[in-house]
Structures are given as C-alpha cells and as structure tokens.
FIMARNU-254868 format. One record per atom (N, C-alpha, C, O): x, y, z. Coordinates in steps of 0.1 Angstrom, whole numbers, plus 5000, padded with zeros to 4 digits. Example, Ala and Ser with C-alpha at 12.3 -4.5 7.8 and 13.67 -1.06 7.14 Angstrom:
% FIMARNU-254868
513249435078512349555078513249675078514249675085512849785071513749895071512950005079513450115080
***
This chain:
% FIMARNU-254868
663446686691662646776691663046926694663146966706663247016683663147136680661847246694661147336691661947226699660847246710661147436705660247506703662347476705661747666699661047676688660047736686661747606677661047596667659747616665659247666656659047536679657247436677657047656684656547756679657547636691656847806701657047886688656047946684658247896679658348086671657247996661656448076655657047926659655247876647654347916651653547976644654047886662653447946674652648036671651548056668653648116673653448226678653048336661652348436659653848276653653648316638651948306638651348416636651448206641650448136635648848216642647748186637649148316653648848366663648948496657648248586662649448516652649948646645648948646632648448756629648748546625648148536615646548536616645748536607646548526631644548476633645248606634645648656623645348686646645148876645644848926634643948996633645448906628644948946613643648906608642748976604643648806609641748696600641148836611640548936608641348796619640348886632639848996625638649016624640849106619640749226615639949216610639049296612639549106600638249156584636549106595635349136594636949056599634749036606635549206627634849196638636249256627636649356631636149486622635749596626636149436611635349616601633949586596633049656592634149436598632149406593631549486611630949586613632049416617631149556632630949636630629949706629632849686627632349846623631249896615630449976618631449826604629949876588628949886598628349996598628549776608626949736608627049826626626449776636627649936627627449986636627549906652626849926661628649786653628749656668629349746671629849856666629149656685630849686695631849616689631649506683633349676690634449626685635049536694635749436691634649576707635449526719635349376720636149316727634349316714634849126714635749086699635848966695636149146693637449136679638649236687639849206687638149336694639649416697640449336705641649306702639849296717640649226726641449106723642649076724640449036717641048926708642748946698643748886694642349016698643249046682644849086691645949046686644649176704645749256709646049146714647149106711644949016726645848916734646548836721647748806721645748796708646848666697648048786695649248746696647848876693648948966685650148976697651248936693650149036709650549016715651548916726652548936734650748806722651448636726652048646713653248676714651548636700652048646694654148656693655148586695653648846687654748836694655948806699657048786693655748786714656548716729656948606719658048616713656348546717656848376706657648376702658648306705657448466688657448496677659948566681661048566675659448606692660848706696661948546698663048556692661648406707661948326709663548286696662948276685664848276693665448266691665648116684666848106684665248016679665547846679666947796673667047786661667947766679669347726669669047686656669847716647667947606652667947566640666647576638665747546646666447626625665147636617664747506610663947516600665147396615664647256606663447186615663347136627662647216603661147106609661046986605661046996593660946896608660746756608659146726610658146806612659346566607657946506606657146566623656246636622657546526635657846516647657246676652656346706661658146766643657546916646656246936639655246986644656446886629654846916622653946886623653146966619653546766631652746746638652446776646651246816648653546786658653046946669652747086665651847156671653547136654653047266653651447246643650747346644651047166636649947116633648647136646647647206647649347016655648447006666648047076676646847086679648847146680649147316689648347366686647247376691649047436669648247546663646947506661646547616665646147466659645047406659643747416672642547446673645147376679644247396695644147526694643047576691645247606695645447816704644247846690643647936696643847836683643347876668641947866676641347966678641547726683640247756681640047846697639447956698640847776711641147896719640148076717639148126721641448106708641348206706640148236700639348326704639948166689638748176681637248176691636048166687637548176701636248126712636048286717635048326722637348346715637148446727635948526723635148536732635648596710634848706701633148636709632248716713633148516710631848466712631048466728629848496731632348426738631948496745632348666756631948686768632848716748633148936751631448926751630648946759631248866735630048916725628948896735628248986736628548746745627848736752626948666741625848626746627048646730626748566722626648446724625548396721627948356729627448246736628348286746629448336744627748256759628548336770629248176775630248166782628748106772629247976782630747966775630747966763631947966782633147886773633147756769633547726758632747706776633347576769632047586756632147556744631147626760629947606741630247696732629747686721631147816737631947916729633547816722634047846711634047746729635247596725634547556712634847586700633047466720632747396711632447446694632847376684631747616692630647636684632847716677633247656667633647796681634947746673635747616670636047626658636047566673636247466673635247396656635847366646634347386658633447336649633547396633633547336623633647536637634147646626635547606619635547576607636547616627637947606623638047446615638247436603637747336623637547216614636347196608636147076606635347276602634547296594633047176592632447126583632947196612632147086610631247126611630447036611630547246612629147296609628347266623627347336624628647166635627647166642627847336656628747416661626447306656626547416663625947416679625447316683625947536685625147526699624347656703624047696714623847736688623147826689621347786683621147726673620647826691619547786683619047886677617947876673619547996674618648086667620048216662620348316668620648186651622148216645621448366641622048466641620348356638619548576634619348636647618548726651620348566653619448716668621248736667621648836673622348676660623948676664624448826660624248856648624948896666625248996658626348986645626948876643626549116634626849066616628349016619628648896618629049086622630249046639630648886633631148826624630148866645630048766651629448596639630048496639628448626632627848546620629148546613629648436610629648656611631148616593632248576602632948476599632448626612633848496621633048346617633348266608632248346624631648186621631648166606631748046603631648216598631848116585633348136580634048046574633648256585635548246580636448226590637548266590635848146600636848046604636347906596637047816599635647886590635447756582635847796571636147696564636247956565636647926550638847926552639747896545638648006565640447956570640347826574641447776569639747746579639947586584640147526575640947436576639347536563638647446548640547406543641047296543640947516539641947516531642947436540643547326539643047516549644047466563644147606570643647706565645047606589645247746589646547796584646847916581647647656584648947646585649047686568650047756565648247656559648747646548649047796545650047846541647647856550647948096552648848066554649648076544649348026565650848106571651648116561652348206557651347946554652947876540653248016533654448056531652048076531651548116516651748286521652448346513651148366531651848446534653248456542653748566540653648406547655848386551656548476535656348516524657148456544657648546530658848466521659148476509659148406533660348286524659948166535659848206547659747996531659547906538660547836533660847816521661247786546662347596545661847506537660747466542662147466526661847296518661347236534660147196534661847226543661647116556659647146553658847076547659647256560658247276563656447206556655247226559657447106544656847086537655946976547654846926543656446936563656346796568654846926580654146886589654847046573653747156584652647086568651547036571653047096556651947046548651246906549650046886551652546796548651646686550651146686564650746566566650946746574650646766589648746776585647946686586648446886580647646936581646646896569645446866571647446896553646746856543645846716549646146616556644446766540642946656546643546566533643946616523643446436535643946306527644946226530645346246542645646136523646146076530647546096523648346046531648346156511649546136503648846356498648046386490649246416503649246546491650346546486651346486489649946656472650946656463651446796465650646886470652846826461653246946461653547016448654747026446652747066436652747146429653547176427654347076427653947256425655747346423656447266438656047226449658147256431659147206441659647336456660447316465658847456454658647556466657347536472656247536467657847526489656247416495655047596498653747596500655847676499655947816498654647896487653647966490654947866477654847826463653347766461652347816458653747636463652647596462651547586475651047476477651347666482650647736496649747866488648647896492650347926480650048036473649247986461648348066458649247866452648747836441647747786450646647756443647547756460646647646466645447786469644347766464645647866474645047986479644648056471643448086472645148106460645148196448643748126441642848206437643347956441642447866435641247916442640147976438641647886457640647896467640048026470639148026479640448116466639748266467639048326453638048396452639948266443639248236433637648236428637048296420637248136438636547956432635348096443634248146439636248106457635148176468634648296462633548326466635248416450634348526446634148466439634848376444633448396425632748326417631548356426630948456427631348206436630248156442629248256445628048246443630548426455630048516458628848596447627648626448629948616434629048686423628148596422627048656424628048456419626648386415625748416424624648376419625548456433624748446448624448546444623348526438624848676442624248746441623548816430622948926429623848706420622848716402621948676409620848716403621548586422619948486424619748616430619448696420619748686442618748776447619148756460618548806469620448666462621248686478621748806480622648856474620748886494621849016499623348996501623748876501624149076503625749106497626248926513626948836513625448976522626248956536626348826536627348756539625148786534624548656530625648566525626348486531625648606507626448546499627548546505627848436510628248626508629648596512629548516523629948406521629148536536628548416546628548286541629448216546628048246536627648136525628448066519628747946521628848176507630248136496631548086507632347996504631748166521632748116531632148046533631748036521631347936541630747846545631247706535632047616539630647726521630747646509631647616513631847516520632947746507634347666502635447596514636447526514634647646524635547576537634547446539635047386549633347366533632947246531632047226548631847126554631447416552631447406568629747396570629147326579629447456564627547476565627047566576625947526579627447636582627547806586626747836580627047826568625447906581624547996576624048056585623848046597623748166573623048326585621348366588620748466591620948196584619448166585619348066596620247986599618248066603617747976608617747846606618247746612616847866587616447736584617447726572617047696560618747766575619647776564619747746550620347856548619747716541619347746527618247746523617847826515617247646531616047656525615747756530614647776525616047846538614947966541615048066532614648176537615848096511615548176508614548086496614448146485613947986495613347886483613347896473612347876466615047946467614747966461615847806450616847736455615247786435616247656434617347696425618247616421617447816421618647906414620247866430621247806430619547946442620247966449621347796449622547776449620147716450620247596463621547536445622747536446621147506436622247476424623447536423624347476417623647666428624647766428625747686441626947666442624747656451625147586467625747496462626947496459624547366460624947226455626247206448627247156454626347276431627247276423628647316432629547226434628747446437630147446444630547376453631747346453629547326466629847196472629947096467630246996474629847076455630546956446631747026450632247006461632347116439633647116436635047156447636247156444634347186460635647216471635247116474635547106486634747016470634646896474635946696469636146586473636446856454637746776446638646806450638746916455639646716449640846746450641446846442641346846430642046936449642447096442644247026431644947086423644446946435645246946426645146866413646046836406643646836408642946826398642546966389643046966377641647106395642147186394643647226385643947256373644347216396645947256390645847226375645547286365646347106378646447016364645647026355646147026344644247046354643547096344643647216339643547226327643847346350644847446343646247456337646847566335646647316336647947316336647847236320649047216316646847196313646247106302646446976309646246866304646546996315645446836317644246746321643946666330643846796314641746816315641546656309640446616309642146596305641346476300642246396312641546306316643946396320644046296327642946346337641946276341643046446341642446456354640546446353639546476360640546426346639146336345638746206344637646166345639646136342640146016342640745956356641145846358640546056364641046026381640345916385639145906380640745826392639545726395639145766410638145716413639745826419638745866431638045976418637445906410637846066415637346156413635746106401634746176401635845966394635045926387634245826400633145786396634545766415634545696419633545836429632345836430634345926432633346096437631846046431630846006437631846076420630946116409629845996409628646006407630545876411629545766407628645746425627545696424628945766433628545746440627745836452627345816463627845996441626646096439625946066432624846046437625846026418624945986412623845906420622645926423625045746425623845666427623045726444621845706448623945776450622945796461622345876456621445846463621945976450621146046447619945996436618946056431620345936436619245846424618245756433617045746432619345676445618145546455617245676463616045686465618145746467617045836477615945956471615146006477616245966462614846006449613745946446612645986444614345806445612945686443611945636458610745626461613445626465613045656482611745736485610645696488612345856484611145916484609946026483609246106489610445986469609046006461607745926461607745796460606646006463605945936467605345886479604345836481606545936491606645916506606646026513606046036523607346116509608046206512607646326507606946416512608246316493608046456483606346396475605946276477605746476468604546416460605046386443604946296436605746496441606846476424607946416419608846496424608546336413610246326414610846396415611846376422610646556406611346666407611246726417611846836417610746706430610746776443611446626448612646656450611346516450612446496456614146416449615046346453613646506433615746456431616246636436617346666439615146746437615946856440616746836457617846856462615646796462616346746478616946656477617646676487617446556472618046476476618946496469619546386467619446586462620446636453621246706461622446726461620346746468621246856473621546846485621646946492621646706493621746696503622946596508623746606517622546476495623446366496624746436489625846366489624646606482625746666476626346716496627246676502625446786498625546836517626946766526627946796532626046636520627046546537628146466527629146426534628246446516629546316512630346466513631346466521630146606505631346706510631346756523632146856526630446686534630246716549630246856548631346896552629546936545629447066542628247116553628147226558627247016553626547056561624947166564624347206573624947176549623847306543622547176546622747056549621147246544620347206547619147306542619047426546618247236533616747296525615447156532614347136528615947076542614947006546615146926564616046936572614346886564615146806580615146656571614046636567615946566568616646476562616546366574616846256573616146436585615446286596613946256595613546146597613446326592611946246585611946176571610946126567613146176564613046096555612745896561612445856572612945836550612345696549613745616558614945646556613445546567615345456572615845426558616945476558615745356547616945326538617145486534618345516537616645576529617445706527618545766538619645776534618245786549618345806561620545706568621545736574619745576560621045486559621945536548623145516549621345626537622445596522622445766528623045826519622245826536623045926541624145916552624846016554624245806560624945746571626245696559627345736560625945636553626845566546628045696538629145686533627145786538627845916530628945966538630045996535628245956552628945996563630145946565631145996571630045886560631345806566632645816553633845796556632245836543632845776527633845936525635045946524632746056525633146156531633646206513633246156503634946366513634746376501636346366495637146296502636746396487638246346478639346376483639246496487640246336487641746336492642146526489641846586478642446566495642946706487641846806484641846886475640746786494639646876490639446956502640446976510638347006506638547076515637547016524637347066535637046886520635746816525636146746536637246786540635546636544636446546553635746436553635246426542635346326565635546176561636646136557637546206552636546006559637545936556638345946545639545976546637845946534637946016523637545906507637445786510637545936498637245876485638545756486638645636489639245836483640845746479641245606492641945506492640745656498640945586513639545396511639845276513637945486505637045376506637945306494638245186493638245386485638545306465639545206468639445096463640345226476642145126482641145036493641344926488640245016505640144906504638844836497638344736501638544886489637644796482638344696471637844596466639844756469640644726456640944606462640844496456641344626478641644546486641044426492641644326497639844426492638744326493638944236483639444126483638444296475638544276461640144116456640044016450640944176462642244136459642343996472643243916471641543986479641743896491640843816487641043696489639443856480638543746478639343646461639643526460639343726452640243716441641643586450642043486444642143616462643343506462642743386471643343276471641643386478641043256483640243206476639643116481639943236460639443166452640943116446640942996443642043166444643143136434644043166443644643276445644243066450645743126464646443136459646943246461647243056446649043146437648543256427649343286419647343306427647443446422648043516428648143506440648943636417649043726424649043896414649443936402648443986427647544076420648544206427649544176434648044346425648644436432647344596427646744636417647344636440646344706443646644846433647844836433646344946425646545006414645545136417644245126419646345266418645245396416645945456403647145456400644945516396645145576380646745516380647845566383646245406374647845296369649245306377650345266374648745386387650545346399650045236410648945236416650945156411650845066422650945166438651745246442649745116442649645156457651045066465651444946462651445116471652445006482652044966490651445046497651944846497651744756508651844866519650844906525652444886520652945006533651945116535651645166546651245166522650145246520648545166527647645186535648745046514647544976523647044956533645944956537648444926542648244856560648244956566647944956578648745096558649045246564647045266569646545266580646345276557645445266554644245196567643345256574644545056565643944986573643745016587642745046593645245016592646045116606644445226610643645216618644745326597643845466603642345406600641645486606641745346595640645286596640145226613639245256620641345116614641245066629641045166641640245146650641745266639641745346652640945456650640845526659640445476637639145536639637745456641636745506645637945326637637045316644636345246661635345196666638145286665637445246679637945376681638745356690637945526678637845656683636445656679635745716687635845616672633845626671633345536686632645576696633845416684633445326693633045356705632045326711634645496712634845516721633745666727633545706739633445716714633045816714631745766717631445786729630945706711629845696713629345606730628545646738630145506732630945536748630345666758629345676764631645736755631045856766630045916758629245966766629645936747628746066745627045996754626246066760627045836751625845786757625845816771624645796776626345836776626545896793625446016797625146046808624846096783624046186784622746116781622246176772622246046784621145956781620345956769619145916770621046006757619646006742619945856740620645756745618745916728618745766722619945746709620445836702620045606708620945586703621445606689622545596685620045646681620545736671621045876669621945886661620745986676621346066676622846046681623746086674623245976694624345926702625545916691626545986689625145836688625845776677626345896662627445926658624945936657625146026645625846116647626546156638625946176665626346306667628146266668629246316666627946176671629846146672629746086658628546096660629846026643630446006633630446136626631246166618629346196629628946336620630446436625631246466617630646466638631546526645632946466639633846556636633146326636634646286634635146366621636146416617633746346616633846336596633646446597633946486586633146596606633146756600632346746592632646746580631246726597629546696587629146806591629046906586629046756604627446876611626846826622627046796633625746836610624246746615624146616615624646556606623746586623623346396623622246386622621546466616621746246628620446236629619746256638620346346644618246206646617746296654617746416660617646516653617946406673618046566679619246626674619446756675620746506665621346676661621746686646622746706639619746666642619946646627619546776622619746856631619146826614619446956602617947086612617647206611617546986618616247056624616647086639615947156646617847026645618347076659619947086660620647146652620147036670621347146678622147076688621846956690623247116694623747026700624147106715625147096723622947216717623547266725622747206741622947256752621947076739621446996748622346866752621846766758624146906748624546776750625446856763625546976763625946746775626646766782628146856781628846886771628346886792629947006791630946866783631446896772631346666791631646626788631546576777632646536772630146566767629746546753630946666748631946646742630646746751630746916737632246866744632946796738632346886749634346826750635146726738635946746729634146606744634446506735634046506722634646436714632946596720633246596706634046686699634046676687634746766704635146856705636446836692636546856680637246756704638246656703638446516689639346466682636846496691637046446672636846506663636946446652636546626664636146676652637846736649638346736638638446796660639746846657640346686654641046666644639946586663640946476656640346426636641046356629639346466634638946466628640046496611640546436602639646646619640146696609641646696605642246706594642146696614643546636610644446526617645346516625643346396609643446306604644346176611645246106607643646216623643846166632645446206641645646276650645946156636647646116637648546266643649646276650647746336639648946506645648246486660649146486669647146486664646546536677646846406688646846436700647146256683646846166685648146136688648346006689649246226689650846146685651646296701652746296707650346396701650446486712650246406728650746466737649446276730649646196744650246126741650746076751650846076729651645946731653246066740653546176739653545976747654646036760656046036754656946106758656145906740657245936734657646006725658846006721656846056721656346206711657446286715658446286708657446346727658146426731659446436734659946536740660346316730661546266739662346346726662146366714663346386738664846436726665446366715665746396703665346246726666546166713665946046702666445946699664546106700663346046690663946156677663946276681664346116666664246176655662946156647662846206636
***
C-alpha cells in the first residue's frame, strides 16, 4: 500500500475543494452576506492540503487498492470540510446535521434536514447545489481533469469513483478523458441555465436548479421545489435534462464522433427509455380520475416524477406520497433500478438490472432444456461469467446493507414505510422517500444514529459499495497485499 501517495492525493483533493469554495464565497460577496462561513473552510482546506502535498512518496504509482482508498477517504474528507459552511453560518448549527447535508450534497442524494430552504443565505444555497454538481461527475474526476499531468495508473481512481459496473476510457490518456467528461458536463449545464432563463426563472434560481439537475441531486432554492414555479415550460426543461443526465456519457461522446446510430441501438439506453415510458404510462392511468381530474394533468406530473426518481434527482412538483398504492409501488421499483451506468445518476443502474433479467431468463431456459448452452450478451458482446457473478455479489451485499440499514433506522420508532424508503432512498442517492421522508417532508426528525447510518449509506451507494466497504477490511491495509 502506497500510503504516502494516498496522503498526497488527499491533499490535492482538499486544494481542489478549497478552490471550488471560492465560488460560493463570491456569491456571498455579491449578495452582501458574510464571507466568514467560506473563508475559514477555504483557509483550513488549503493549509491542510498544502501540508499533505509536501509529502514526497517514493513511488507515484496508484494501483487498485490505492485507488479505492483515495476515493473513499477523499469523499469523506470532502464531506467533512463541506459541512463547515453550514455550521459556521449557523444555517445548520448541529455538526451531525451539517455533515448529513454535506454528504447528501456530494453524493447527489438530495435528502435534507432543512425545513425552510428559502430562509438560507444565498451563498449557502449555492454551495448546496454546487456540492451536487461536483459530486455528480465525481470530485476526483475533477481533480484528474485539472492536474497538469496524470499517470495512466490513475485509471484506478476513475474506476473506483465512476458510477456503474465498467466505465470506459474515451481516449488513451486518463487526464484527457476527465477533461472531455467535464467539458460535456459544463456545456450541458450552461445550456440548461439558458433555457431556464428563457422560461422566466431568475438567474440565481436557474443556476442553482441547473447545478442540481446536472448532478441529479435535487436540491432546490424553493421550499416547494420545482412545483413552486407552476410553469409547464420549466418542468419540461428540467425533466428533459434529468433524462439526459441519466444517460451514459460514453454515448454522448460516441454520438459526437459520428456513432449516433450505434448509440441509439445501445441496449441499456433502450431499457432505460422503456422503463421510463412504461412507468409514467402506468402511473398516469392509475392517478387519472383518482388524484388528477384530467389525463393531461396526470401525464404531466407522472412523467416529471418518474424522470426525477429513476435518475435519482429528487425534484418534485407534487407529493407523490399521496398517490395510490400502485403508483407508489412503481416509484419504489424505480428507486431500485436507477439511471444508466456512466451517468451522474444513482441506483443499481439499468445495465445491472438488464443483466440480471437476462441471467434469470437463461436459468429458466436451462431448467427446461438442461443441455442447452447460452450466453448473456449486451450490445452483441458476451458478458463474462465473472462479470455476471460480480453483479450477483454486488446485489447480495446491497440487499444486506438495505436490511441492516432498515434494522438500525427502525430504532427511531417511525412507521415502516418511512423507515424502509428512507434507507432505500439514501443508498440509491435519490433523496425523498415515502411517508414522513417524502417530498413534503425532510430528515430532520431522525435521530443522530439514524442520520449517521443514512449518511454512510449515501456514501456507500454513491461509491458503488466496495471502496467504502474496503476501508473496514483489515487485510486491505496490509503492506504485503498487492
């Protein structure tokens, strides 16, 4: 284990965070607010980062264990430092609540302990959404993008942080891959800002909502979220961009390089679109006449919330906790599935669900025809049995964590719907659940233990379980392991 390189990388990440905090500091200055909540964390992160940067590792190599350790430790450090503005500004005076809010931001979960977000200073509101924007693409992908030179071994950092089973490199150099990712990310975010401005949304709100949409996080500057504007145009713009940010970024690059037809034939993309269309059709039919008077109204709200939940964004225009049970069941299913691999969305990912369905189909076929031989293929390429096994192991660990999370959070004595969906929502980085944790509620009423459990679940879900899990494995830290 290259401990010195881990510390040095952690120092670089803190310097990047300090630089990012300068943006909300400027926002605070523009609105005449105190600079202290950001000036102190910037100074602390910069000084600590420089001290850690001064360490001279004997080797610059980063392998899989170092990659996992760097990713897990950096996300924890980012969340701790990111909580300081909330505490210093007294916007969220309780340190545990502030840590929860910070973790929720960086993991793009969108779960909040704040009841009245409109009362928060503008600088804090901007920081909440910026943390989601940074966390969406990945705080370490940003680090790789801004470093002057990055060794090829840093691919292990990208693999450990990128959402989805197997992230692809666009180009041979990992630093250039990170730059391409962030260029697409920035351009799409700016386009959404412009479109929201054209719809009459104020500049500050347009930027805040675009940052949150891009990171599929869902933090809003309004108590009623997107529903506060009552604008069909704004809802359509945000719904479209939620869908776009839930798509694998590799497909955008492929389309740009002339492979649009191949991108549109992607099996995971087709599965993603099919699930969305089927879900809002079912919910529209179920809510028409029972919740909404017109089918158009049912279609409007169901399509927005299906997109919000499957992409794990968490914006809302209505409280879907008041929908019929069948519609809530569809929403719960979408919480599990999540967006596409390689997107900024969370959840299990569509590709895992697709492979699991194909594995089930194969086993059923084998039961009927024991001597038959079949393989699981995605986009015409055979999925290795080790990959299928890895997904099954991932699912098993995921379910164990959900069960343990429900057991621990249930100590609060809340109803089962609230308890279970809060755990499912946090590990899938969605934000709102059902019951008291629904779009009309928040997480302020949970105990300190539950908030810490939910915070760890948010980090575990965003980092695809293994990086954080490995930190608590004794053998992971032994020097004689490679």
